[in-house]
N, C-alpha and C positions, 0 to 999 in steps of 0.2 A: 196665062200665055207664056210668061217669062220662065216658068218652071218646065216648060215643054221644049226648051231649046235642045238641039242635038249637040253632040260633042264638037262638030265642026263649027256650029254657030257660037258655042261657048268660046272656042279659041278665037274666032273672029271678034267676038265681043271683048275679049281680053286685050287683043291687039288694038282695037279702037279705043279702049280705056287708057292704055299706055300712051297712045298718040295724043289723046285729049289732055292728059296730064302734062306731057311734054310741051304741047302747044300752049297750055295755060301758063306753064313756067316761063316760056318765051314771051308770051303776051304781057305778063306782069313782071318782066325782068327788071324794069326800072324801080320797082317797089319791093323787090324780094328782101333787101336788107332792112327796109322799113318794117316789113311784115315780121321778119325774124326778130328784130328788136322788140316789137310789140308783143310777140309770143313769149320772149324771155321775161319781160317785165310782168306780163300777165301771169306767168308761172310763178314768179317770185312773190307777187302780191296776192295770189289766189287764196292762201291761208287766211289773210285778213278779210277778204271778201266772203269766204265761207263762214267765218265767225259772225260777221255782220248779218249775213243772210238768215241766221237763226232768229234774229230779232227784227229785221226790216224786210221790206220788199226788195225785189231785184234791182229796180232803178235806183232807189235810195242807197242801197248797199254798194252798187257800182260807183255812184257819184262820190260817196264817202271814201271809198278805196282810192279813187283817182286823186282826191284832195290829199289824202294821206301820203300817197306815192309822190305827189308833187312837192309836198313839204319835206319829206324825207330826203329827196334828191336835191332840190333847189336851195333849201336853207343852208345846209353845210357847204355846198359848193359855192354859193353866193357869198357866204361869210368869208371863206378862205380867199376868194378872188377880191373881195373888198379890202381885206387886210393887205393882200399883195399889191393892189393899186395904191393904197396909202403909202406903203414902203417905197414903191417906185417914185411917187411924188416927192417923198422926203429925199430920195437919192438925187432926183433932178434938182431940187432946191439946193442940196449940198454941192452939186457940181456947179450950179450957177453962182453960189457964193465963192467957190474956189476960183472960178474964172474971173470974178470981179476983183479979187485980190491979187491975181497973177498977171504979170506982164507977158501977154501971149506972144508978142513979137520976139522978145528975148528968149522965151521958152522954145518957140518954133525954130529960132536960129540954133539953139543948143541941140535940139533933137535932130535938125537937119545936118549939123556938123557931125554928130555922133553916128548917124546912119551912113554918111559919106565916108567917114573913117573906117567903119566896119566893112563897107563895100570895097574900099581900097585895099584891104588886107586879103581879099579873095583873089587867088591867082587866075589869070586868063579872063578876068571880068573887068571891062573898062566901062563902068556905069557910074554916073554921078547925078544926084538930084539937085534941082534948083527950085526956088520959090515960084518962079513963073511956070515951070513945068507942072508943079503940084497944083497950082491954081487952075491951069487949063484942065488937068485931069479931074479936079473936083467939079468944075463947071460941066464937063461932059457927063460925069456920073450923076449930077443933079438933074440934068435934062433927061437922062435915061430913067431915073427914079420918078420924075414927074410924069413922063409918058406912061410908065407902068401904073402909077396911081390913078391917072385918068381912065385907063383901060379897066382897072378894077372897079372904079366908081360906076362906069357904064354897065358892067356886068352885074354889079350889086343890085341894080334896079330889078332885073329879072330874078336875081337870087332871093330878094325879099318875097316876091310873089311865090316862088318855088318853096321857100321856107314855110310860108303861111299854108299853102296847099299841103305840104308834107305833114305839118302839125295837125291839120284837120284829119287827114287820112290816118295818121298814127292814132289819134284819139278814137276813131271808129274801130280800127283794128284792135286796139288794146281793150276797149269795152266789150267788143264782140267776143274776143277770145276769153276775156275774164268771165263773162256770163254763160258762154256756151262751150267752155273748154272740154267738158265731158263728151259732148257730141263730136268734137274734133278728134279726140283720142279714140272714140269708138269708130269713127270713119277711118282713121289710120290703121287700126287693127283689122278692119274689114278689107281694106285695100292691100294690105301686106300679104303677099303670097306665101310667106314663111310661117304664117299662123300667129295665133294670139300670144303664145309663150315667147316666141322670138320678138314679137312687137313689144311685149312688156320689158324684155331685156334691153332693147334699144331705148325705150322711154326712160327706164330706170337709169341707164348710164348717161344719157343726154341730160336728164334732170340733175344727176349728181355733178356732172361737169359744169352745168350752168350755175348751180349752187356754189361749187368750188371756185369758179372763176369770178363771179360777180360778188358773192358775199364773202367767202373765205379769203380768196386772193386779194380782194380789195382791202380787207382789214389788215392782212399781213403786209401788203404794200404800203398802206398808210403808216403802220407802226415802223416799218423800215425807213420810210422817207422822213418821218419825224425824228427818229433816232439819229439818222445820218446828218440831218440839219442841225440837231442839237450838238453833235460832235464838232461840226464846223464852227458853230457859235462859240463853244467853249474854247476852241483852238484860236479864236481871234477874228473870225469872219463874221462881223456883227451886222453887216448890211445885207438886206435881201433875204431875211430868214424865211418868210412865207413863200417867196419865190422859189427858194431851194426846196421847201416842203412840197410844193406842187410838182416841180420838175423831178425831184428824186422819187416821189411817190409814183409818178408815171413810169419812170425807169424800173422801179421795183416789180412791175408786172412781168418782166422778162427775167429768165434765170440769171443773166449777168448782173442785173440789179443796179443799185445806186453806186456800186464800186466803180462803174465806168467813169463817174465824175469825181467821187470823193478821194479815191486812191491817187489819181494824177494831181488833184489839188493838194493832198497831203505831201506828196513828193515835191511839188513845186514850193510849198511853204518851207520844207526842210532845206531845199537848195538855196532859197533866197533869205535865209537867216532865222526863220522861226522853226528851229529844229525840233524842239519839244512839241510844239503844236502840230507839226507835220507828222511826227511819229505817232502822236496820240490819235490823229484822224485815221491813219492807216491801221493801227492796232485795234482801235475801237470798231472799225468796220469788220476786220477779220474775226474778232472775238465776240462781238455783240450783235452787230447788224445782221450778219449772215446766220447766226444762230436763232434769231427771232423766227425765221421760217421753220427751222427744225422744232422750235418750242410750240408754236401755234398751229402748225399744219395738222398734227394729229387730232386737234380738237375742232378745227374749223372746216377741213377739207375731207369729204368722204373718201374712204380708201378705194372704192371702186371707180373713183374719178382720177386716180393717179395715172400720169403718163410718164414715160421715160423722159428725163430732162432734155435729151437731144430732140425727141419728138415734140415736146412742149415748146422748145425754143423755135424750131422750124414752123410749128403751127401758128405761133404768135406772129412771126415775121411774115409768113405767107398770108395770114389773115389780114394783117395791116396792109399788105400790098394789094389784096383783092377787094377787101371790104372797107378800107379806110380805118378810122378810129375804132369802130365797132369790131374790127378784126381781132382785137384783144380777147373778145368773148367768142365770136363766131369761128375763129381759127381753131381753138382747142375743141369746140363742139364738133366741127367738121372732122377733126382728127379722131375723136373718140368714136364717131360713127364708122370711120374706116377701120379702126382697130377692132370694134365690135363685130363688124362684118367678117373680118379675117378670123376672129375667134370662133364665130358660128360655123364658118367653112371648115376650120380645122377639127371642130367637134364632129361635124356630120361626116366628113370624108376621111379624116385621119384618126378619129376616135380620141382626140385630145380633149378631155373634159374642161369646160369653162369653170374656172375657180374664182369665185368672188372673195375678195379679201375680207369683207365684212362677215361672210359666212363662217370663217375660221374663228372670228372673235365672239360673235353672239349667236351663232347657229342659224342665221337667216339674213336675207338681204335687208337693207334699210327700208322701213315701211312695210315689211312683210307681215302677214297676218295669218299665221298658221304654219303647219308643217312640222315634222319632228325635229328635235335639235340636231344640228349638223346637216340637215337636208339641204340640197343644192337645187333650187327650182330651175336654174339655168341648165342643169344637167339633163332635165327632162326633154330638152329640145331635140337631142339626138334620137331617142326612141320614137318620138312623135314624127319627126321628119323622115326617119328611116322607114317607119311603118307605112307612111304615105307613099314613099318611093317603091317599097316592095309591093304594095297593093297595085300601084300603077303598072308595074312590070308584069304582075300576074294577070292583070286584066287584058293585056295585049294591046295591040295598036288600035283597036276599035274604039278606044276612048274610055274603057272601064265600065263598071256597073253603074246603074242609075243612082245607087246610094253614094258611091264615091263622087260622081259628078255633082250630086246635090251638095256634098260636103265642100267640094272645090268652089262651087258657086257662092257658098256662104262665106268665103274668105277664111276658111280654116276653122269655122265655128264648131264643126263636128269634133275636132280634136280636143276642145276644151269644154264642150257642153254649153257654151254661151250662145244664145240666139243672136242672129245678126241684128245690128242696130237699124231700126227703120228710118230714123231721121225725120225731121219735119221742117 
């Protein structure tokens, strides 16, 4: 019955399908980020699952992969956080010992006098601080902080329930995509009206960007964060080494990098007496930390995942604004989808061939399996889409021949010879 649809019925079916997908995205909007994170992790750990699947059944392979992913993520992060907490405790103890040995009343009077002297030198400003005024301000600030803490405590009760529910949903999404990823990819190829070759181009570039951001960029950012922290330690900043490692590693995910912190610290050290240490921190960042990216990126980041630095910077900040912490990954992935769409449009309508950087190096895209040396599979999108457009225009407004209609209903399967996925 489905194969006997008329052209008008097929168009109506296409419209209904688009509306169903849009409504599904709206219906699941609260879980889209969770699903995207699960899909990213399932993609990254699928090679481990595939190797285990050769020796075990699906359930045991998925469970082992989940345990491996948990250990690979939680153990390093937990270790660094533990060391950072230990250093914070040591700093608190050091501050407590210093306060025990210091006459705080005399110190407060000295600081208050210095601040008033500085304010008195500012023209047209008649402001002076007193101990009673500072005490009142501290009291009000404490009340405000206490109220905010109680509000956070009330909200945290519901937050714990939401976190447990999100963890359960994430496990189901991760395991489902890990074991049925091939069906999801086949479904995407069938639903994509641009055909299978364009779908493969999108999947290839999105996969490369995920690999570049999560695996390659994380290693680069970690190396830059550790190197910048070591430079601060050598220059004389011995407290909070692991706190600097965490903070500077997070900053290294964006193009501006750890220099946002280390360069001002180096300049401040030079201005306040430690000239050699300050100059060392600035020079070390400019000569060593910035070149870690140039040294490791060719080995860790696929070339077809490269974005212009300006686009990468905007994608990261826009992703953080829209998706929160996971925007570090989802922002660049969204941008690579936009760039790929523009590239396909330029090839189809302007004749500008899509050039894969990896094709120029090894004669084929990453993971390609076949094709003559130097062949550009992405370049085949133009003749395939152009042929479909020409056939549609020759068939007239009646909807085309039954053969073309059958090819369109199969989601572009006729262009590549792959039968449509039946799904189960």
